[in-house]
Backbone as XML, in Angstrom:
<?xml version="1.0"?>
<chain id="A" units="angstrom">
  <residue number="1" name="MET">
    <atom name="N" x="-0.666" y="-14.416" z="-10.562"/>
    <atom name="CA" x="-1.317" y="-14.017" z="-10.059"/>
    <atom name="C" x="-0.985" y="-12.224" z="-10.282"/>
  </residue>
  <residue number="2" name="SER">
    <atom name="N" x="-1.376" y="-11.181" z="-11.117"/>
    <atom name="CA" x="-1.112" y="-10.258" z="-11.312"/>
    <atom name="C" x="-0.468" y="-9.169" z="-10.492"/>
  </residue>
  <residue number="3" name="ASP">
    <atom name="N" x="0.085" y="-8.269" z="-10.142"/>
    <atom name="CA" x="0.855" y="-7.134" z="-9.389"/>
    <atom name="C" x="-0.611" y="-6.570" z="-8.608"/>
  </residue>
  <residue number="4" name="LYS">
    <atom name="N" x="-1.116" y="-6.368" z="-9.155"/>
    <atom name="CA" x="-2.335" y="-5.579" z="-8.515"/>
    <atom name="C" x="-3.129" y="-6.543" z="-7.513"/>
  </residue>
  <residue number="5" name="ASN">
    <atom name="N" x="-3.602" y="-7.851" z="-8.090"/>
    <atom name="CA" x="-3.864" y="-8.855" z="-7.579"/>
    <atom name="C" x="-3.337" y="-9.462" z="-5.971"/>
  </residue>
  <residue number="6" name="GLU">
    <atom name="N" x="-1.856" y="-9.366" z="-6.185"/>
    <atom name="CA" x="-1.003" y="-10.107" z="-5.172"/>
    <atom name="C" x="-1.005" y="-8.584" z="-4.446"/>
  </residue>
  <residue number="7" name="ALA">
    <atom name="N" x="-1.020" y="-7.130" z="-4.589"/>
    <atom name="CA" x="-1.050" y="-6.130" z="-3.443"/>
    <atom name="C" x="-2.372" y="-6.177" z="-2.803"/>
  </residue>
  <residue number="8" name="LEU">
    <atom name="N" x="-3.705" y="-6.411" z="-3.428"/>
    <atom name="CA" x="-4.793" y="-6.132" z="-2.767"/>
    <atom name="C" x="-4.913" y="-7.726" z="-1.681"/>
  </residue>
  <residue number="9" name="ALA">
    <atom name="N" x="-4.161" y="-8.575" z="-1.903"/>
    <atom name="CA" x="-3.903" y="-9.750" z="-1.376"/>
    <atom name="C" x="-3.231" y="-9.123" z="0.196"/>
  </residue>
  <residue number="10" name="ILE">
    <atom name="N" x="-1.923" y="-8.437" z="-0.182"/>
    <atom name="CA" x="-1.478" y="-8.119" z="0.487"/>
    <atom name="C" x="-1.658" y="-7.308" z="1.672"/>
  </residue>
  <residue number="11" name="CYS">
    <atom name="N" x="-2.815" y="-6.480" z="1.520"/>
    <atom name="CA" x="-3.360" y="-5.204" z="2.185"/>
    <atom name="C" x="-4.796" y="-6.179" z="2.826"/>
  </residue>
  <residue number="12" name="SER">
    <atom name="N" x="-4.854" y="-7.311" z="2.118"/>
    <atom name="CA" x="-6.228" y="-7.961" z="3.128"/>
    <atom name="C" x="-5.785" y="-8.325" z="4.243"/>
  </residue>
  <residue number="13" name="GLU">
    <atom name="N" x="-4.202" y="-8.458" z="4.321"/>
    <atom name="CA" x="-3.675" y="-8.708" z="5.822"/>
    <atom name="C" x="-4.235" y="-8.021" z="6.614"/>
  </residue>
  <residue number="14" name="PHE">
    <atom name="N" x="-3.555" y="-6.862" z="6.812"/>
    <atom name="CA" x="-3.459" y="-5.453" z="7.232"/>
    <atom name="C" x="-4.508" y="-4.435" z="7.646"/>
  </residue>
  <residue number="15" name="ALA">
    <atom name="N" x="-5.354" y="-4.606" z="6.639"/>
    <atom name="CA" x="-6.432" y="-3.442" z="6.838"/>
    <atom name="C" x="-7.596" y="-3.689" z="6.257"/>
  </residue>
  <residue number="16" name="GLU">
    <atom name="N" x="-8.740" y="-3.348" z="7.169"/>
    <atom name="CA" x="-10.517" y="-3.587" z="6.536"/>
    <atom name="C" x="-10.407" y="-2.682" z="5.559"/>
  </residue>
  <residue number="17" name="GLU">
    <atom name="N" x="-9.936" y="-1.366" z="5.301"/>
    <atom name="CA" x="-10.414" y="-0.488" z="4.038"/>
    <atom name="C" x="-9.427" y="-0.319" z="3.104"/>
  </residue>
  <residue number="18" name="TYR">
    <atom name="N" x="-9.720" y="-0.997" z="2.189"/>
    <atom name="CA" x="-8.601" y="-0.916" z="1.158"/>
    <atom name="C" x="-9.274" y="-1.275" z="-0.143"/>
  </residue>
  <residue number="19" name="GLY">
    <atom name="N" x="-8.300" y="-0.741" z="-1.633"/>
    <atom name="CA" x="-8.988" y="-0.828" z="-3.033"/>
    <atom name="C" x="-7.831" y="0.065" z="-4.006"/>
  </residue>
  <residue number="20" name="ILE">
    <atom name="N" x="-8.717" y="0.075" z="-5.116"/>
    <atom name="CA" x="-7.889" y="0.752" z="-6.090"/>
    <atom name="C" x="-8.574" y="2.248" z="-6.374"/>
  </residue>
  <residue number="21" name="ASP">
    <atom name="N" x="-8.131" y="3.176" z="-6.677"/>
    <atom name="CA" x="-8.202" y="4.513" z="-6.741"/>
    <atom name="C" x="-9.013" y="4.685" z="-7.836"/>
  </residue>
  <residue number="22" name="LEU">
    <atom name="N" x="-9.841" y="5.107" z="-7.952"/>
    <atom name="CA" x="-11.591" y="5.380" z="-9.108"/>
    <atom name="C" x="-10.844" y="6.311" z="-10.092"/>
  </residue>
  <residue number="23" name="ASN">
    <atom name="N" x="-10.404" y="7.129" z="-9.628"/>
    <atom name="CA" x="-9.221" y="8.401" z="-10.464"/>
    <atom name="C" x="-8.663" y="7.971" z="-11.374"/>
  </residue>
  <residue number="24" name="ASP">
    <atom name="N" x="-7.563" y="6.778" z="-10.916"/>
    <atom name="CA" x="-6.163" y="6.489" z="-12.134"/>
    <atom name="C" x="-6.415" y="4.764" z="-12.148"/>
  </residue>
  <residue number="25" name="ASP">
    <atom name="N" x="-7.087" y="4.323" z="-11.753"/>
    <atom name="CA" x="-7.278" y="2.439" z="-11.673"/>
    <atom name="C" x="-5.482" y="2.294" z="-11.536"/>
  </residue>
  <residue number="26" name="GLU">
    <atom name="N" x="-4.852" y="2.725" z="-10.909"/>
    <atom name="CA" x="-3.628" y="1.911" z="-10.892"/>
    <atom name="C" x="-3.426" y="2.274" z="-9.617"/>
  </residue>
  <residue number="27" name="THR">
    <atom name="N" x="-3.435" y="3.036" z="-8.773"/>
    <atom name="CA" x="-3.363" y="3.381" z="-7.232"/>
    <atom name="C" x="-3.992" y="2.538" z="-5.848"/>
  </residue>
  <residue number="28" name="ILE">
    <atom name="N" x="-3.320" y="1.674" z="-5.543"/>
    <atom name="CA" x="-3.778" y="1.437" z="-4.600"/>
    <atom name="C" x="-4.308" y="1.950" z="-3.032"/>
  </residue>
  <residue number="29" name="VAL">
    <atom name="N" x="-5.062" y="2.294" z="-2.602"/>
    <atom name="CA" x="-5.317" y="3.029" z="-1.106"/>
    <atom name="C" x="-5.620" y="2.295" z="-0.292"/>
  </residue>
  <residue number="30" name="VAL">
    <atom name="N" x="-4.861" y="2.689" z="0.768"/>
    <atom name="CA" x="-4.981" y="1.662" z="2.312"/>
    <atom name="C" x="-5.341" y="2.471" z="3.520"/>
  </residue>
  <residue number="31" name="TYR">
    <atom name="N" x="-6.351" y="2.532" z="3.987"/>
    <atom name="CA" x="-6.699" y="3.051" z="5.341"/>
    <atom name="C" x="-6.427" y="1.821" z="6.528"/>
  </residue>
  <residue number="32" name="MET">
    <atom name="N" x="-5.548" y="2.235" z="7.283"/>
    <atom name="CA" x="-5.347" y="1.226" z="8.489"/>
    <atom name="C" x="-4.785" y="1.697" z="9.564"/>
  </residue>
  <residue number="33" name="GLU">
    <atom name="N" x="-4.736" y="0.740" z="11.024"/>
    <atom name="CA" x="-4.388" y="0.769" z="11.818"/>
    <atom name="C" x="-2.902" y="1.483" z="12.018"/>
  </residue>
  <residue number="34" name="ASN">
    <atom name="N" x="-2.340" y="2.045" z="12.128"/>
    <atom name="CA" x="-0.710" y="2.827" z="12.039"/>
    <atom name="C" x="0.185" y="1.821" z="12.534"/>
  </residue>
  <residue number="35" name="GLU">
    <atom name="N" x="-0.421" y="0.932" z="13.302"/>
    <atom name="CA" x="0.860" y="-0.125" z="13.947"/>
    <atom name="C" x="1.022" y="-0.780" z="12.900"/>
  </residue>
  <residue number="36" name="TYR">
    <atom name="N" x="0.224" y="-1.024" z="11.963"/>
    <atom name="CA" x="0.933" y="-1.898" z="10.611"/>
    <atom name="C" x="1.509" y="-1.677" z="9.890"/>
  </residue>
  <residue number="37" name="VAL">
    <atom name="N" x="1.600" y="-0.458" z="9.773"/>
    <atom name="CA" x="2.530" y="0.628" z="8.639"/>
    <atom name="C" x="3.703" y="0.333" z="8.105"/>
  </residue>
  <residue number="38" name="ASN">
    <atom name="N" x="4.830" y="-0.078" z="9.321"/>
    <atom name="CA" x="5.410" y="-0.532" z="8.987"/>
    <atom name="C" x="6.309" y="-1.861" z="8.151"/>
  </residue>
  <residue number="39" name="LYS">
    <atom name="N" x="4.943" y="-2.941" z="8.746"/>
    <atom name="CA" x="5.173" y="-4.092" z="8.411"/>
    <atom name="C" x="4.850" y="-4.144" z="6.723"/>
  </residue>
  <residue number="40" name="LEU">
    <atom name="N" x="3.854" y="-3.107" z="6.557"/>
    <atom name="CA" x="3.162" y="-3.131" z="4.780"/>
    <atom name="C" x="4.363" y="-2.635" z="4.482"/>
  </residue>
  <residue number="41" name="LYS">
    <atom name="N" x="4.767" y="-0.904" z="5.089"/>
    <atom name="CA" x="6.028" y="-0.432" z="4.053"/>
    <atom name="C" x="6.931" y="-1.396" z="3.607"/>
  </residue>
  <residue number="42" name="ASP">
    <atom name="N" x="7.682" y="-2.457" z="4.394"/>
    <atom name="CA" x="8.462" y="-3.826" z="4.274"/>
    <atom name="C" x="8.271" y="-4.683" z="3.440"/>
  </residue>
  <residue number="43" name="ILE">
    <atom name="N" x="7.201" y="-5.040" z="3.499"/>
    <atom name="CA" x="6.756" y="-5.768" z="2.445"/>
    <atom name="C" x="6.731" y="-5.176" z="0.586"/>
  </residue>
  <residue number="44" name="LEU">
    <atom name="N" x="6.311" y="-4.117" z="0.888"/>
    <atom name="CA" x="6.261" y="-3.193" z="-0.457"/>
    <atom name="C" x="7.519" y="-2.659" z="-0.683"/>
  </residue>
  <residue number="45" name="ILE">
    <atom name="N" x="8.276" y="-2.397" z="0.171"/>
    <atom name="CA" x="9.782" y="-2.532" z="-0.331"/>
    <atom name="C" x="10.340" y="-3.754" z="-0.622"/>
  </residue>
  <residue number="46" name="HIS">
    <atom name="N" x="10.118" y="-4.796" z="-0.467"/>
    <atom name="CA" x="10.132" y="-6.205" z="-0.448"/>
    <atom name="C" x="9.931" y="-6.512" z="-2.207"/>
  </residue>
  <residue number="47" name="LYS">
    <atom name="N" x="8.868" y="-6.240" z="-2.257"/>
    <atom name="CA" x="8.049" y="-6.545" z="-3.434"/>
    <atom name="C" x="8.387" y="-5.676" z="-4.726"/>
  </residue>
  <residue number="48" name="LYS">
    <atom name="N" x="9.285" y="-4.389" z="-4.246"/>
    <atom name="CA" x="9.620" y="-3.287" z="-5.103"/>
    <atom name="C" x="8.358" y="-2.383" z="-5.767"/>
  </residue>
  <residue number="49" name="TYR">
    <atom name="N" x="7.356" y="-2.446" z="-5.327"/>
    <atom name="CA" x="6.513" y="-1.469" z="-5.428"/>
    <atom name="C" x="6.476" y="-0.227" z="-5.501"/>
  </residue>
  <residue number="50" name="LYS">
    <atom name="N" x="6.269" y="0.772" z="-5.743"/>
    <atom name="CA" x="6.727" y="2.238" z="-5.268"/>
    <atom name="C" x="5.408" y="2.560" z="-4.685"/>
  </residue>
  <residue number="51" name="MET">
    <atom name="N" x="5.408" y="3.209" z="-3.371"/>
    <atom name="CA" x="5.040" y="4.123" z="-2.390"/>
    <atom name="C" x="4.505" y="5.622" z="-3.048"/>
  </residue>
  <residue number="52" name="TYR">
    <atom name="N" x="3.526" y="5.982" z="-3.230"/>
    <atom name="CA" x="3.489" y="6.934" z="-3.643"/>
    <atom name="C" x="3.421" y="8.296" z="-1.864"/>
  </residue>
  <residue number="53" name="SER">
    <atom name="N" x="2.368" y="8.262" z="-1.433"/>
    <atom name="CA" x="2.006" y="8.917" z="-0.001"/>
    <atom name="C" x="1.897" y="8.246" z="1.243"/>
  </residue>
  <residue number="54" name="PHE">
    <atom name="N" x="2.243" y="8.550" z="2.335"/>
    <atom name="CA" x="2.131" y="8.129" z="3.744"/>
    <atom name="C" x="1.792" y="8.974" z="4.379"/>
  </residue>
  <residue number="55" name="GLN">
    <atom name="N" x="0.468" y="9.172" z="4.990"/>
    <atom name="CA" x="0.033" y="9.984" z="5.950"/>
    <atom name="C" x="-0.598" y="9.361" z="7.495"/>
  </residue>
  <residue number="56" name="VAL">
    <atom name="N" x="-0.568" y="9.739" z="8.266"/>
    <atom name="CA" x="-0.611" y="9.132" z="9.567"/>
    <atom name="C" x="-1.627" y="10.133" z="10.216"/>
  </residue>
  <residue number="57" name="TYR">
    <atom name="N" x="-2.826" y="9.820" z="10.328"/>
    <atom name="CA" x="-4.054" y="10.629" z="11.549"/>
    <atom name="C" x="-4.102" y="9.576" z="12.846"/>
  </residue>
  <residue number="58" name="ALA">
    <atom name="N" x="-3.481" y="10.340" z="13.428"/>
    <atom name="CA" x="-3.720" y="9.481" z="15.160"/>
    <atom name="C" x="-3.341" y="8.480" z="15.039"/>
  </residue>
  <residue number="59" name="ASN">
    <atom name="N" x="-4.359" y="7.224" z="15.238"/>
    <atom name="CA" x="-3.946" y="5.601" z="15.313"/>
    <atom name="C" x="-4.295" y="5.292" z="14.025"/>
  </residue>
  <residue number="60" name="ARG">
    <atom name="N" x="-4.689" y="5.951" z="12.628"/>
    <atom name="CA" x="-4.801" y="5.603" z="12.014"/>
    <atom name="C" x="-3.723" y="6.111" z="10.323"/>
  </residue>
  <residue number="61" name="ALA">
    <atom name="N" x="-3.470" y="5.464" z="9.365"/>
    <atom name="CA" x="-2.830" y="5.555" z="8.584"/>
    <atom name="C" x="-3.584" y="5.977" z="7.228"/>
  </residue>
  <residue number="62" name="LEU">
    <atom name="N" x="-3.404" y="6.516" z="6.136"/>
    <atom name="CA" x="-3.816" y="6.797" z="4.852"/>
    <atom name="C" x="-2.157" y="6.103" z="3.891"/>
  </residue>
  <residue number="63" name="VAL">
    <atom name="N" x="-2.541" y="4.808" z="3.095"/>
    <atom name="CA" x="-1.074" y="4.415" z="2.302"/>
    <atom name="C" x="-1.682" y="4.543" z="0.736"/>
  </residue>
  <residue number="64" name="GLN">
    <atom name="N" x="-0.437" y="5.327" z="-0.077"/>
    <atom name="CA" x="-1.055" y="4.981" z="-1.397"/>
    <atom name="C" x="0.036" y="4.324" z="-2.150"/>
  </residue>
  <residue number="65" name="PHE">
    <atom name="N" x="0.024" y="3.407" z="-2.955"/>
    <atom name="CA" x="1.257" y="2.858" z="-3.386"/>
    <atom name="C" x="0.810" y="1.968" z="-4.918"/>
  </residue>
  <residue number="66" name="ILE">
    <atom name="N" x="1.629" y="2.237" z="-6.023"/>
    <atom name="CA" x="1.611" y="1.777" z="-7.203"/>
    <atom name="C" x="1.794" y="0.469" z="-7.205"/>
  </residue>
  <residue number="67" name="PRO">
    <atom name="N" x="1.096" y="-0.836" z="-7.309"/>
    <atom name="CA" x="1.500" y="-2.405" z="-7.206"/>
    <atom name="C" x="2.146" y="-2.399" z="-8.736"/>
  </residue>
  <residue number="68" name="GLU">
    <atom name="N" x="3.569" y="-2.109" z="-8.855"/>
    <atom name="CA" x="4.234" y="-2.710" z="-10.276"/>
    <atom name="C" x="5.938" y="-2.667" z="-9.680"/>
  </residue>
  <residue number="69" name="LYS">
    <atom name="N" x="6.280" y="-3.040" z="-10.313"/>
    <atom name="CA" x="7.844" y="-3.020" z="-9.799"/>
    <atom name="C" x="8.421" y="-1.948" z="-10.242"/>
  </residue>
  <residue number="70" name="ALA">
    <atom name="N" x="8.805" y="-1.222" z="-9.390"/>
    <atom name="CA" x="9.652" y="0.156" z="-9.364"/>
    <atom name="C" x="10.315" y="0.388" z="-8.227"/>
  </residue>
  <residue number="71" name="GLU">
    <atom name="N" x="11.528" y="1.370" z="-8.644"/>
    <atom name="CA" x="12.014" y="1.933" z="-7.236"/>
    <atom name="C" x="10.738" y="2.614" z="-6.691"/>
  </residue>
  <residue number="72" name="SER">
    <atom name="N" x="11.195" y="2.096" z="-5.125"/>
    <atom name="CA" x="10.268" y="2.898" z="-4.149"/>
    <atom name="C" x="11.510" y="4.320" z="-3.533"/>
  </residue>
  <residue number="73" name="ILE">
    <atom name="N" x="10.234" y="5.160" z="-3.017"/>
    <atom name="CA" x="10.885" y="6.363" z="-2.433"/>
    <atom name="C" x="11.775" y="6.288" z="-1.143"/>
  </residue>
  <residue number="74" name="PHE">
    <atom name="N" x="11.597" y="4.976" z="-0.450"/>
    <atom name="CA" x="12.398" y="4.357" z="0.343"/>
    <atom name="C" x="13.707" y="3.887" z="0.221"/>
  </residue>
  <residue number="75" name="ASP">
    <atom name="N" x="13.714" y="3.348" z="-0.693"/>
    <atom name="CA" x="15.375" y="3.083" z="-1.309"/>
    <atom name="C" x="16.590" y="4.106" z="-0.888"/>
  </residue>
</chain>
């Protein structure tokens, strides 16, 4: 399974809305309940995927990351 497909499968466990950014075809964009953000962040760190942004809006969160092995901003 490619990193991109694996990342999309992970997102499907936590979010109803997720996909690949149309502007660059690499970044995964996830719009999710903010209660699951820490769990997703932990998985991304474990997989060593690079998280680019993380924004919280009331009870929702927008997460953007690149599903390729890289140093995380949280390391």
